[in-house]
C-alpha positions as CSV (number, residue, x, y, z in Angstrom):
1,M,-32.2,-2.5,123.7
2,A,-34.7,-5.2,123.2
3,F,-31.9,-7.5,122.0
4,V,-29.9,-6.9,125.2
5,L,-32.9,-7.5,127.5
6,G,-34.0,-10.6,125.6
7,A,-30.6,-12.1,125.4
8,T,-29.8,-11.4,129.1
9,T,-33.2,-12.9,130.1
10,A,-32.5,-16.0,128.0
11,A,-29.0,-16.4,129.5
12,G,-30.5,-16.3,133.0
13,R,-33.0,-19.0,132.2
14,M,-30.7,-21.3,130.3
15,R,-27.6,-21.4,132.5
16,P,-27.7,-23.8,135.4
17,G,-27.4,-22.1,138.8
18,S,-28.2,-18.6,137.3
19,E,-31.1,-16.6,138.7
20,P,-33.5,-15.2,136.2
21,L,-33.4,-11.5,135.4
22,E,-35.8,-9.6,137.6
23,L,-37.1,-6.1,137.8
24,P,-33.9,-4.5,139.4
25,G,-31.8,-6.0,136.6
26,Y,-34.1,-4.8,133.9
27,L,-33.9,-1.3,135.4
28,W,-30.1,-1.4,135.4
29,L,-30.0,-2.4,131.8
30,I,-32.6,0.2,130.8
31,G,-30.6,2.8,132.7
32,A,-27.5,1.9,130.7
33,A,-29.4,2.1,127.4
34,L,-31.4,5.3,127.9
35,P,-28.3,7.7,127.6
36,L,-27.8,6.4,124.1
37,L,-30.7,8.6,123.0
38,L,-28.3,11.5,123.5
39,V,-25.1,9.9,122.3
40,R,-24.9,11.9,119.0
41,R,-25.0,15.2,120.9
42,F,-22.9,14.2,123.9
43,P,-20.9,11.1,122.9
44,L,-18.2,11.3,125.6
45,P,-20.4,11.8,128.7
46,V,-22.8,9.1,127.4
47,F,-20.0,6.6,126.9
48,L,-18.8,7.2,130.5
49,V,-22.3,6.9,132.0
50,T,-23.2,3.8,129.9
51,G,-19.9,2.1,130.7
52,S,-20.2,2.8,134.4
53,V,-23.7,1.4,134.6
54,V,-22.8,-1.7,132.7
55,V,-19.7,-2.3,134.9
56,A,-21.9,-1.9,138.0
57,Y,-24.4,-4.4,136.5
58,Y,-21.8,-7.0,135.9
59,R,-20.6,-6.7,139.5
60,M,-24.2,-7.5,140.7
61,P,-25.7,-11.0,141.0
62,Y,-27.6,-10.8,137.8
63,P,-27.2,-13.1,134.8
64,D,-24.5,-12.3,132.3
65,G,-25.6,-11.0,128.9
66,P,-24.6,-8.8,126.0
67,A,-24.8,-5.6,128.0
68,L,-21.3,-4.7,126.8
69,L,-23.0,-3.9,123.5
70,L,-24.3,-0.7,125.0
71,P,-21.0,1.0,125.8
72,T,-19.7,-0.5,122.5
73,I,-22.2,1.6,120.6
74,A,-21.3,4.7,122.6
75,L,-17.6,4.2,122.1
76,F,-18.1,3.6,118.3
77,I,-20.1,6.9,118.0
78,L,-17.5,8.7,120.2
79,T,-14.8,7.6,117.8
80,R,-16.7,8.8,114.8
81,R,-17.6,12.1,116.3
82,R,-14.4,13.0,118.2
83,G,-11.7,11.0,116.6
84,P,-9.6,8.0,117.6
85,L,-7.3,10.0,119.9
86,V,-10.1,11.3,122.2
87,A,-11.9,8.0,122.1
88,G,-8.7,6.0,122.7
89,I,-7.8,8.0,125.7
90,T,-11.3,7.9,127.1
91,G,-11.8,4.2,126.4
92,G,-8.4,3.3,127.9
93,A,-9.0,5.4,131.0
94,A,-12.5,3.8,131.3
95,L,-11.0,0.3,131.0
96,L,-8.4,1.0,133.7
97,A,-11.1,2.4,135.9
98,A,-13.2,-0.7,135.4
99,L,-10.3,-2.9,136.3
100,A,-9.5,-0.8,139.4
101,V,-13.1,-1.2,140.5
102,Y,-13.0,-5.0,139.8
103,F,-9.8,-5.5,141.9
104,G,-10.9,-3.0,144.5
105,T,-14.1,-4.8,145.2
106,G,-12.4,-8.1,145.8
107,G,-11.9,-9.4,142.3
108,R,-8.8,-11.5,141.6
109,L,-6.7,-12.0,138.5
110,A,-7.4,-15.5,137.2
111,A,-7.0,-17.5,134.0
112,N,-10.5,-16.7,133.0
113,T,-10.3,-13.0,133.7
114,P,-11.2,-11.3,130.4
115,V,-8.6,-8.5,130.5
116,G,-7.1,-9.5,127.2
117,L,-10.5,-9.7,125.6
118,L,-11.4,-6.2,126.9
119,V,-8.2,-4.8,125.3
120,V,-9.0,-6.5,122.0
121,W,-12.6,-5.2,122.3
122,L,-11.3,-1.6,122.9
123,A,-8.9,-1.8,119.9
124,A,-11.5,-3.3,117.6
125,V,-14.2,-0.7,118.4
126,L,-11.6,2.1,117.9
127,G,-10.4,0.6,114.7
128,I,-13.8,0.2,113.2
129,G,-15.0,3.6,114.3
130,T,-11.9,5.2,112.9
131,A,-12.3,3.4,109.5
132,V,-15.9,4.5,109.3
133,R,-14.9,8.1,110.3
134,N,-12.2,8.2,107.6
135,R,-14.6,6.8,105.0
136,A,-17.3,9.4,105.9
137,A,-14.6,12.2,105.7
138,A,-13.4,10.9,102.3
139,V,-17.0,10.8,101.0
140,H,-17.7,14.3,102.3
141,A,-14.5,15.6,100.7
142,A,-15.3,14.0,97.4
143,R,-18.8,15.6,97.5
144,E,-17.3,19.0,98.3
145,R,-14.8,18.6,95.4
146,A,-17.6,17.6,93.0
147,A,-19.8,20.6,94.2
148,E,-16.9,23.0,93.8
149,H,-16.1,21.6,90.4
150,Q,-19.7,21.9,89.4
151,S,-19.8,25.5,90.6
152,R,-16.6,26.3,88.7
153,M,-18.0,24.8,85.5
154,A,-21.3,26.7,86.0
155,E,-19.4,30.0,86.5
156,R,-17.3,29.2,83.4
157,E,-20.4,28.6,81.4
158,R,-22.0,31.9,82.6
159,L,-18.8,33.8,81.6
160,L,-18.8,32.2,78.2
161,I,-22.4,33.0,77.6
162,A,-21.9,36.6,78.9
163,R,-19.0,37.1,76.5
164,E,-20.9,35.7,73.6
165,V,-24.0,37.9,74.2
166,H,-21.8,40.9,74.8
167,D,-19.8,40.4,71.6
168,V,-22.9,39.8,69.5
169,V,-25.1,42.6,70.9
170,A,-22.4,45.2,71.3
171,H,-21.1,44.8,67.8
172,S,-24.5,44.8,66.1
173,L,-25.9,47.7,68.2
174,A,-22.7,49.7,67.5
175,M,-23.2,49.3,63.8
176,I,-26.9,50.0,64.0
177,N,-26.3,53.2,66.1
178,V,-23.8,54.5,63.5
179,Q,-26.1,53.8,60.6
180,A,-29.1,55.2,62.3
181,G,-27.1,58.4,62.9
182,V,-26.2,58.5,59.2
183,A,-29.8,58.0,58.1
184,A,-31.0,60.7,60.4
185,H,-28.3,63.1,59.2
186,V,-28.9,62.7,55.5
187,A,-32.6,61.8,55.3
188,D,-33.6,65.2,54.0
189,R,-30.7,65.9,51.6
190,R,-29.6,62.5,50.4
191,P,-32.5,60.1,50.8
192,E,-30.7,57.4,48.7
193,Q,-27.9,57.3,51.3
194,A,-30.5,57.2,54.1
195,V,-32.1,54.1,52.4
196,A,-28.7,52.5,52.2
197,A,-28.1,53.1,55.9
198,L,-31.5,51.7,56.8
199,L,-30.7,48.6,54.7
200,A,-27.4,48.2,56.6
201,I,-29.4,48.5,59.9
202,K,-31.8,45.8,58.7
203,E,-28.9,43.5,57.9
204,A,-27.1,44.1,61.2
205,S,-30.2,43.6,63.2
206,A,-31.1,40.4,61.4
207,A,-27.6,39.0,62.0
208,A,-27.8,40.0,65.7
209,L,-31.2,38.3,66.1
210,A,-29.9,35.1,64.4
211,D,-26.9,35.0,66.7
212,L,-29.1,35.6,69.8
213,R,-31.5,32.9,68.7
214,A,-28.7,30.5,68.4
215,T,-27.4,31.4,71.8
216,V,-30.8,31.0,73.4
217,A,-31.1,27.6,71.7
218,V,-27.9,26.5,73.3
219,L,-29.2,27.7,76.7
220,R,-32.5,25.9,76.3
221,S,-31.1,22.6,75.0
222,G,-27.8,22.4,76.8
223,Q,-26.2,21.3,73.5
224,G,-23.8,23.0,71.2
225,L,-26.3,24.0,68.5
226,A,-25.0,27.5,67.9
227,P,-22.8,28.0,64.7
228,A,-19.2,28.6,65.8
229,P,-17.8,32.0,64.8
230,S,-15.0,31.7,62.3
231,L,-12.7,34.0,60.3
232,R,-14.3,32.4,57.3
233,Q,-17.0,35.0,58.0
234,L,-14.4,37.7,57.7
235,D,-15.9,39.3,54.6
236,D,-19.3,39.8,56.2
237,L,-17.7,41.3,59.3
238,L,-15.6,43.7,57.3
239,D,-18.6,44.7,55.1
240,R,-20.5,45.7,58.2
241,A,-17.6,47.8,59.4
242,R,-17.1,49.4,56.0
243,A,-20.8,50.3,55.9
244,T,-20.2,52.7,58.8
245,G,-17.8,54.7,56.6
246,L,-14.6,53.1,57.8
247,R,-11.8,52.2,55.3
248,V,-10.7,48.7,56.4
249,E,-7.5,47.3,54.9
250,V,-6.5,43.6,55.5
251,H,-2.8,42.7,55.4
252,G,-1.9,39.0,55.3
253,S,-4.2,36.0,55.7
254,P,-5.2,34.0,58.8
255,G,-4.9,30.7,57.0
256,E,-6.2,27.5,58.6
257,L,-6.5,27.6,62.4
258,P,-7.8,25.1,65.0
259,A,-11.5,25.7,65.7
260,P,-11.1,27.2,69.2
261,V,-8.4,29.6,67.9
262,D,-10.4,30.5,64.8
263,G,-13.5,31.3,66.9
264,T,-11.5,33.3,69.5
265,A,-9.7,35.3,66.8
266,Y,-13.0,36.2,65.1
267,R,-14.5,37.4,68.4
268,I,-11.4,39.5,69.2
269,L,-11.5,41.0,65.7
270,Q,-15.2,41.7,66.0
271,E,-14.8,43.3,69.4
272,S,-11.9,45.4,68.1
273,L,-14.0,46.8,65.2
274,T,-16.9,47.4,67.6
275,N,-14.6,49.5,69.9
276,V,-13.4,51.5,66.9
277,V,-17.0,52.3,65.9
278,R,-18.2,53.0,69.5
279,H,-15.3,54.6,71.2
280,A,-12.7,56.0,68.8
281,T,-12.8,59.7,68.0
282,D,-13.1,60.5,64.3
283,P,-11.7,57.2,63.0
284,S,-11.4,56.9,59.2
285,R,-9.1,53.9,58.6
286,V,-8.6,50.5,60.2
287,D,-5.6,48.2,59.4
288,I,-5.9,44.5,60.2
289,H,-2.7,42.4,60.2
290,F,-2.6,38.6,60.2
291,G,0.7,36.8,60.8
292,R,2.3,33.7,62.1
293,S,5.6,33.2,63.9
294,D,7.1,30.2,65.9
295,G,3.8,28.4,66.1
296,R,1.8,31.5,67.2
297,F,-0.9,33.3,65.3
298,A,-0.8,37.1,65.6
299,L,-3.7,39.5,65.0
300,A,-3.3,43.3,65.1
301,V,-6.1,45.8,64.6
302,R,-5.0,49.5,64.4
303,D,-7.2,52.5,63.8
304,D,-6.3,56.2,63.4
305,G,-8.8,57.5,66.0
306,R,-8.3,58.4,69.6
307,A,-9.8,56.0,72.2
308,P,-11.1,57.3,75.5
309,Q,-10.0,55.7,78.8
310,E,-13.2,53.6,79.2
311,A,-12.4,51.8,76.0
312,V,-9.0,50.7,77.5
313,A,-10.6,49.3,80.7
314,G,-14.0,48.2,79.5
315,N,-15.7,44.8,79.4
316,G,-14.9,44.3,75.7
317,L,-11.1,44.3,76.2
318,R,-11.5,42.3,79.4
319,G,-13.5,39.7,77.5
320,M,-10.8,39.6,74.7
321,A,-8.1,39.0,77.3
322,E,-10.1,36.2,79.0
323,R,-10.8,34.5,75.7
324,A,-7.1,34.6,74.7
325,A,-5.9,33.5,78.2
326,A,-8.2,30.4,78.0
327,L,-6.2,29.2,75.0
328,G,-2.8,30.1,76.4
329,G,-2.6,33.4,74.4
330,R,-2.6,37.0,75.4
331,V,-4.1,40.4,74.3
332,T,-2.6,43.8,74.6
333,A,-4.3,47.0,73.8
334,G,-3.4,50.7,74.1
335,P,-2.7,54.0,72.3
336,V,-0.1,54.0,69.6
337,E,1.3,56.8,67.5
338,G,-1.6,58.1,65.4
339,G,-4.3,55.9,66.9
340,F,-5.1,52.8,69.0
341,E,-4.1,49.2,68.5
342,V,-5.3,45.8,69.8
343,R,-2.8,43.0,69.4
344,A,-3.6,39.3,70.1
345,E,-1.2,36.3,70.1
346,L,-2.8,32.9,70.1
347,P,-1.3,29.3,69.7
348,A,-1.6,28.3,66.0
349,E,-1.4,24.5,66.9
350,E,-4.3,22.3,67.9
351,V,-5.6,23.2,71.4
352,S,-7.5,20.8,73.7
Protein backbone atom coordinates (compact mmCIF):
# COMPACT_ATOMS: atom_id res chain seq x y z
CA MET A 1 0.00 0.00 0.00
CA ALA A 2 2.81 2.39 0.90
CA PHE A 3 4.48 1.63 -2.43
CA VAL A 4 1.31 2.47 -4.38
CA LEU A 5 0.78 5.75 -2.52
CA GLY A 6 4.43 6.78 -2.79
CA ALA A 7 4.78 5.91 -6.45
CA THR A 8 1.52 7.69 -7.35
CA THR A 9 2.58 10.79 -5.42
CA ALA A 10 5.95 10.80 -7.18
CA ALA A 11 4.25 10.41 -10.56
CA GLY A 12 2.05 13.42 -9.85
CA ARG A 13 5.06 15.57 -8.98
CA MET A 14 7.40 14.49 -11.75
CA ARG A 15 5.10 14.55 -14.78
CA PRO A 16 4.62 17.97 -16.40
CA GLY A 17 1.04 19.19 -16.33
CA SER A 18 0.00 16.61 -13.76
CA GLU A 19 -1.57 17.73 -10.52
CA PRO A 20 -0.16 16.34 -7.27
CA LEU A 21 -2.06 13.63 -5.43
CA GLU A 22 -4.33 15.22 -2.86
CA LEU A 23 -6.49 13.95 -0.02
CA PRO A 24 -9.41 12.65 -2.15
CA GLY A 25 -6.96 10.69 -4.33
CA TYR A 26 -5.30 9.18 -1.24
CA LEU A 27 -8.73 8.15 0.05
CA TRP A 28 -9.57 6.46 -3.25
CA LEU A 29 -6.34 4.45 -3.19
CA ILE A 30 -6.74 3.55 0.47
CA GLY A 31 -10.32 2.47 -0.25
CA ALA A 32 -9.02 0.19 -3.01
CA ALA A 33 -6.36 -1.30 -0.74
CA LEU A 34 -8.30 -1.91 2.47
CA PRO A 35 -10.42 -4.81 1.11
CA LEU A 36 -7.19 -6.73 0.53
CA LEU A 37 -7.15 -7.38 4.29
CA LEU A 38 -10.02 -9.84 3.68
CA VAL A 39 -8.86 -11.21 0.34
CA ARG A 40 -7.93 -14.65 1.68
CA ARG A 41 -11.41 -15.18 3.09
CA PHE A 42 -13.40 -13.51 0.29
CA PRO A 43 -11.17 -13.45 -2.77
CA LEU A 44 -13.86 -12.96 -5.43
CA PRO A 45 -15.79 -10.04 -3.80
CA VAL A 46 -12.52 -8.36 -2.83
CA PHE A 47 -11.22 -8.53 -6.40
CA LEU A 48 -14.43 -7.02 -7.74
CA VAL A 49 -14.45 -4.22 -5.17
CA THR A 50 -10.75 -3.43 -5.56
CA GLY A 51 -10.95 -3.51 -9.37
CA SER A 52 -14.01 -1.24 -9.41
CA VAL A 53 -12.41 1.34 -7.13
CA VAL A 54 -9.18 1.34 -9.17
CA VAL A 55 -11.10 1.78 -12.46
CA ALA A 56 -12.99 4.69 -10.89
CA TYR A 57 -9.70 6.19 -9.71
CA TYR A 58 -8.20 6.08 -13.21
CA ARG A 59 -11.27 7.85 -14.62
CA MET A 60 -10.72 10.79 -12.25
CA PRO A 61 -8.24 13.64 -12.75
CA TYR A 62 -5.67 12.17 -10.42
CA PRO A 63 -2.08 11.30 -11.38
CA ASP A 64 -1.48 7.85 -12.86
CA GLY A 65 0.38 5.32 -10.75
CA PRO A 66 0.71 1.63 -10.01
CA ALA A 67 -2.82 1.33 -8.58
CA LEU A 68 -3.34 -1.64 -10.91
CA LEU A 69 -1.11 -3.55 -8.49
CA LEU A 70 -4.01 -3.75 -6.01
CA PRO A 71 -6.47 -5.73 -8.20
CA THR A 72 -3.48 -7.71 -9.46
CA ILE A 73 -2.88 -9.00 -5.93
CA ALA A 74 -6.58 -9.77 -5.50
CA LEU A 75 -6.77 -11.62 -8.84
CA PHE A 76 -3.62 -13.60 -8.04
CA ILE A 77 -5.05 -14.78 -4.71
CA LEU A 78 -8.42 -15.47 -6.35
CA THR A 79 -6.65 -17.73 -8.87
CA ARG A 80 -4.82 -19.57 -6.09
CA ARG A 81 -7.94 -20.02 -3.97
CA ARG A 82 -10.66 -20.72 -6.53
CA GLY A 83 -8.73 -21.94 -9.55
CA PRO A 84 -8.05 -20.51 -13.03
CA LEU A 85 -11.57 -21.14 -14.37
CA VAL A 86 -13.37 -19.02 -11.79
CA ALA A 87 -10.61 -16.41 -11.80
CA GLY A 88 -10.51 -16.30 -15.61
CA ILE A 89 -14.27 -15.84 -15.96
CA THR A 90 -14.30 -13.21 -13.21
CA GLY A 91 -11.26 -11.38 -14.56
CA GLY A 92 -12.55 -11.45 -18.14
CA ALA A 93 -15.95 -10.17 -17.07
CA ALA A 94 -14.32 -7.42 -14.97
CA LEU A 95 -12.12 -6.40 -17.92
CA LEU A 96 -15.12 -6.20 -20.26
CA ALA A 97 -17.04 -4.20 -17.65
CA ALA A 98 -14.10 -1.79 -17.25
CA LEU A 99 -13.93 -1.30 -21.03
CA ALA A 100 -17.70 -0.76 -21.14
CA VAL A 101 -17.37 1.92 -18.45
CA TYR A 102 -14.46 3.47 -20.34
CA PHE A 103 -16.31 3.74 -23.64
CA GLY A 104 -19.61 4.55 -21.93
CA THR A 105 -18.09 7.60 -20.24
CA GLY A 106 -16.77 9.09 -23.46
CA GLY A 107 -13.53 7.17 -23.89
CA ARG A 108 -12.38 6.46 -27.41
CA LEU A 109 -10.34 3.66 -28.93
CA ALA A 110 -6.99 5.14 -29.87
CA ALA A 111 -3.52 3.83 -30.66
CA ASN A 112 -2.43 4.33 -27.08
CA THR A 113 -5.49 2.67 -25.51
CA PRO A 114 -3.97 -0.16 -23.40
CA VAL A 115 -6.55 -2.84 -24.26
CA GLY A 116 -3.90 -5.32 -25.40
CA LEU A 117 -1.80 -4.67 -22.32
CA LEU A 118 -4.80 -5.33 -20.09
CA VAL A 119 -5.43 -8.66 -21.83
CA VAL A 120 -1.76 -9.59 -21.43
CA TRP A 121 -1.93 -8.50 -17.78
CA LEU A 122 -4.98 -10.70 -17.20
CA ALA A 123 -3.36 -13.73 -18.85
CA ALA A 124 -0.08 -13.23 -16.98
CA VAL A 125 -1.73 -12.98 -13.56
CA LEU A 126 -3.89 -16.03 -14.28
CA GLY A 127 -0.87 -18.01 -15.51
CA ILE A 128 1.32 -17.15 -12.53
CA GLY A 129 -1.49 -17.77 -10.07
CA THR A 130 -2.27 -21.15 -11.65
CA ALA A 131 1.40 -22.17 -11.59
CA VAL A 132 1.68 -21.26 -7.91
CA ARG A 133 -1.59 -23.07 -7.17
CA ASN A 134 -0.43 -26.23 -8.95
CA ARG A 135 2.93 -26.10 -7.20
CA ALA A 136 1.26 -25.76 -3.79
CA ALA A 137 -1.07 -28.66 -4.63
CA ALA A 138 1.88 -30.82 -5.68
CA VAL A 139 3.77 -30.01 -2.47
CA HIS A 140 0.68 -30.75 -0.39
CA ALA A 141 0.12 -34.06 -2.19
CA ALA A 142 3.78 -35.02 -1.70
CA ARG A 143 3.53 -34.26 2.02
CA GLU A 144 0.36 -36.31 2.31
CA ARG A 145 2.00 -39.24 0.51
CA ALA A 146 5.04 -38.98 2.78
CA ALA A 147 2.83 -38.85 5.89
CA GLU A 148 0.79 -41.83 4.65
CA HIS A 149 3.96 -43.78 3.89
CA GLN A 150 5.33 -42.95 7.33
CA SER A 151 2.08 -44.07 8.91
CA ARG A 152 2.14 -47.36 6.97
CA MET A 153 5.75 -47.97 7.98
CA ALA A 154 4.96 -47.24 11.63
CA GLU A 155 1.98 -49.59 11.50
CA ARG A 156 4.14 -52.26 9.89
CA GLU A 157 6.75 -51.84 12.63
CA ARG A 158 4.09 -52.13 15.31
CA LEU A 159 2.77 -55.34 13.76
CA LEU A 160 6.27 -56.79 13.51
CA ILE A 161 7.01 -55.98 17.14
CA ALA A 162 3.61 -57.33 18.25
CA ARG A 163 4.25 -60.60 16.43
CA GLU A 164 7.76 -60.93 17.86
CA VAL A 165 6.59 -60.28 21.43
CA HIS A 166 3.63 -62.65 20.99
CA ASP A 167 5.80 -65.45 19.63
CA VAL A 168 8.47 -65.12 22.32
CA VAL A 169 6.13 -64.67 25.28
CA ALA A 170 3.46 -67.17 24.22
CA HIS A 171 5.96 -69.93 23.51
CA SER A 172 7.92 -69.46 26.74
CA LEU A 173 4.85 -69.08 28.94
CA ALA A 174 3.26 -72.17 27.40
CA MET A 175 6.34 -74.22 28.22
CA ILE A 176 6.56 -72.73 31.72
CA ASN A 177 2.87 -73.43 32.34
CA VAL A 178 3.21 -77.08 31.37
CA GLN A 179 6.37 -77.60 33.43
CA ALA A 180 4.83 -75.83 36.42
CA GLY A 181 1.85 -78.19 36.22
CA VAL A 182 4.18 -81.18 36.08
CA ALA A 183 6.19 -79.92 39.05
CA ALA A 184 3.05 -79.33 41.13
CA HIS A 185 1.68 -82.75 40.22
CA VAL A 186 4.77 -84.81 41.11
CA ALA A 187 6.35 -82.68 43.83
CA ASP A 188 5.32 -85.06 46.65
CA ARG A 189 5.78 -88.42 44.91
CA ARG A 190 8.71 -87.83 42.52
CA PRO A 191 10.72 -84.84 43.71
CA GLU A 192 13.51 -85.52 41.18
CA GLN A 193 11.02 -85.06 38.30
CA ALA A 194 9.76 -81.88 39.94
CA VAL A 195 13.34 -80.58 40.10
CA ALA A 196 13.78 -81.36 36.39
CA ALA A 197 10.56 -79.46 35.63
CA LEU A 198 11.73 -76.49 37.65
CA LEU A 199 15.04 -76.47 35.80
CA ALA A 200 13.13 -76.51 32.51
CA ILE A 201 11.08 -73.56 33.78
CA LYS A 202 14.30 -71.72 34.63
CA GLU A 203 15.71 -72.30 31.15
CA ALA A 204 12.51 -71.28 29.40
CA SER A 205 12.15 -68.12 31.46
CA ALA A 206 15.81 -67.19 30.91
CA ALA A 207 15.39 -67.62 27.15
CA ALA A 208 12.21 -65.51 27.18
CA LEU A 209 13.88 -62.74 29.17
CA ALA A 210 16.84 -62.71 26.79
CA ASP A 211 14.54 -62.41 23.77
CA LEU A 212 12.47 -59.67 25.41
CA ARG A 213 15.60 -57.72 26.37
CA ALA A 214 16.79 -57.93 22.77
CA THR A 215 13.39 -56.71 21.52
CA VAL A 216 13.39 -53.80 23.99
CA ALA A 217 16.92 -52.91 22.87
CA VAL A 218 15.68 -52.68 19.29
CA LEU A 219 12.81 -50.41 20.36
CA ARG A 220 15.07 -48.11 22.34
CA SER A 221 17.85 -47.81 19.79
CA GLY A 222 15.89 -48.05 16.55
CA GLN A 223 18.58 -50.36 15.21
CA GLY A 224 18.49 -54.05 14.41
CA LEU A 225 20.33 -55.28 17.49
CA ALA A 226 18.21 -58.32 18.21
CA PRO A 227 19.61 -61.70 17.16
CA ALA A 228 17.59 -62.99 14.23
CA PRO A 229 15.68 -66.23 14.90
CA SER A 230 16.94 -69.12 12.76
CA LEU A 231 16.36 -72.82 12.23
CA ARG A 232 19.96 -73.22 13.34
CA GLN A 233 18.41 -72.96 16.83
CA LEU A 234 16.15 -75.91 16.00
CA ASP A 235 17.66 -78.25 18.60
CA ASP A 236 17.04 -75.84 21.47
CA LEU A 237 13.47 -75.30 20.30
CA LEU A 238 12.80 -79.02 20.09
CA ASP A 239 14.40 -79.67 23.48
CA ARG A 240 12.01 -77.23 25.12
CA ALA A 241 9.06 -78.95 23.45
CA ARG A 242 10.29 -82.41 24.44
CA ALA A 243 10.71 -81.24 28.02
CA THR A 244 6.92 -80.92 28.21
CA GLY A 245 6.57 -84.65 27.50
CA LEU A 246 5.95 -84.48 23.77
CA ARG A 247 7.64 -86.92 21.43
CA VAL A 248 8.94 -84.77 18.57
CA GLU A 249 10.17 -86.39 15.36
CA VAL A 250 11.89 -84.47 12.56
CA HIS A 251 11.69 -85.66 8.95
CA GLY A 252 13.99 -84.09 6.38
CA SER A 253 16.27 -81.09 6.77
CA PRO A 254 15.63 -77.36 6.20
CA GLY A 255 19.02 -76.84 4.58
CA GLU A 256 20.31 -73.36 3.82
CA LEU A 257 17.62 -70.69 3.52
CA PRO A 258 17.69 -66.93 2.92
CA ALA A 259 17.71 -65.08 6.23
CA PRO A 260 14.11 -63.71 6.01
CA VAL A 261 12.76 -67.16 5.10
CA ASP A 262 14.89 -68.82 7.78
CA GLY A 263 13.58 -66.47 10.50
CA THR A 264 9.97 -66.78 9.34
CA ALA A 265 10.16 -70.59 9.24
CA TYR A 266 11.57 -70.64 12.78
CA ARG A 267 8.76 -68.43 14.11
CA ILE A 268 6.09 -70.52 12.35
CA LEU A 269 7.55 -73.71 13.80
CA GLN A 270 7.85 -72.12 17.24
CA GLU A 271 4.22 -70.92 17.19
CA SER A 272 3.03 -74.32 15.92
CA LEU A 273 4.70 -76.10 18.84
CA THR A 274 3.30 -73.48 21.22
CA ASN A 275 -0.21 -74.16 19.94
CA VAL A 276 0.26 -77.90 20.46
CA VAL A 277 1.28 -77.33 24.08
CA ARG A 278 -1.39 -74.72 24.80
CA HIS A 279 -4.41 -75.86 22.83
CA ALA A 280 -4.21 -79.51 21.75
CA THR A 281 -6.11 -82.06 23.84
CA ASP A 282 -3.88 -84.88 25.11
CA PRO A 283 -1.13 -84.63 22.46
CA SER A 284 1.70 -87.14 22.68
CA ARG A 285 3.51 -86.89 19.37
CA VAL A 286 4.50 -84.13 16.95
CA ASP A 287 5.92 -84.79 13.48
CA ILE A 288 7.86 -82.02 11.73
CA HIS A 289 8.46 -82.34 7.99
CA PHE A 290 10.90 -80.19 6.00
CA GLY A 291 10.95 -80.31 2.20
CA ARG A 292 11.63 -78.40 -1.00
CA SER A 293 9.90 -78.43 -4.37
CA ASP A 294 10.03 -76.06 -7.38
CA GLY A 295 11.96 -73.40 -5.52
CA ARG A 296 9.61 -73.51 -2.52
CA PHE A 297 10.39 -74.50 1.04
CA ALA A 298 7.70 -76.52 2.81
CA LEU A 299 7.24 -76.94 6.56
CA ALA A 300 4.54 -79.15 8.09
CA VAL A 301 3.86 -79.61 11.80
CA ARG A 302 1.35 -82.35 12.68
CA ASP A 303 0.27 -83.46 16.15
CA ASP A 304 -2.03 -86.23 17.34
CA GLY A 305 -4.17 -84.10 19.64
CA ARG A 306 -7.48 -82.33 19.04
CA ALA A 307 -7.32 -78.54 18.66
CA PRO A 308 -10.26 -76.41 19.84
CA GLN A 309 -11.78 -73.78 17.55
CA GLU A 310 -9.93 -70.84 19.20
CA ALA A 311 -6.63 -72.34 18.12
CA VAL A 312 -7.76 -72.26 14.48
CA ALA A 313 -8.74 -68.57 14.56
CA GLY A 314 -6.33 -67.19 17.15
CA ASN A 315 -3.62 -64.55 17.00
CA GLY A 316 -0.88 -67.13 16.63
CA LEU A 317 -2.16 -68.59 13.35
CA ARG A 318 -3.00 -65.09 12.10
CA GLY A 319 0.56 -64.02 12.83
CA MET A 320 1.94 -67.05 10.97
CA ALA A 321 -0.16 -66.20 7.91
CA GLU A 322 0.98 -62.56 8.00
CA ARG A 323 4.64 -63.54 8.24
CA ALA A 324 4.36 -65.95 5.32
CA ALA A 325 2.34 -63.52 3.17
CA ALA A 326 4.98 -60.82 3.67
CA LEU A 327 7.48 -63.10 1.85
CA GLY A 328 5.08 -64.29 -0.84
CA GLY A 329 4.25 -67.55 0.92
CA ARG A 330 1.20 -68.97 2.64
CA VAL A 331 0.14 -70.90 5.74
CA THR A 332 -2.76 -73.30 6.04
CA ALA A 333 -3.92 -74.90 9.26
CA GLY A 334 -6.71 -77.19 10.30
CA PRO A 335 -7.78 -80.56 11.63
CA VAL A 336 -6.51 -83.67 9.84
CA GLU A 337 -7.15 -87.32 10.43
CA GLY A 338 -5.90 -88.12 13.91
CA GLY A 339 -4.86 -84.60 14.87
CA PHE A 340 -4.09 -81.09 13.67
CA GLU A 341 -1.63 -79.81 11.06
CA VAL A 342 0.01 -76.50 10.21
CA ARG A 343 1.56 -76.33 6.73
CA ALA A 344 3.68 -73.43 5.46
CA GLU A 345 5.07 -72.81 1.99
CA LEU A 346 7.75 -70.17 1.58
CA PRO A 347 10.01 -69.09 -1.30
CA ALA A 348 13.37 -70.85 -1.01
CA GLU A 349 15.15 -68.27 -3.19
CA GLU A 350 16.58 -64.96 -1.98
CA VAL A 351 13.83 -62.48 -1.03
CA SER A 352 14.25 -58.70 -0.95
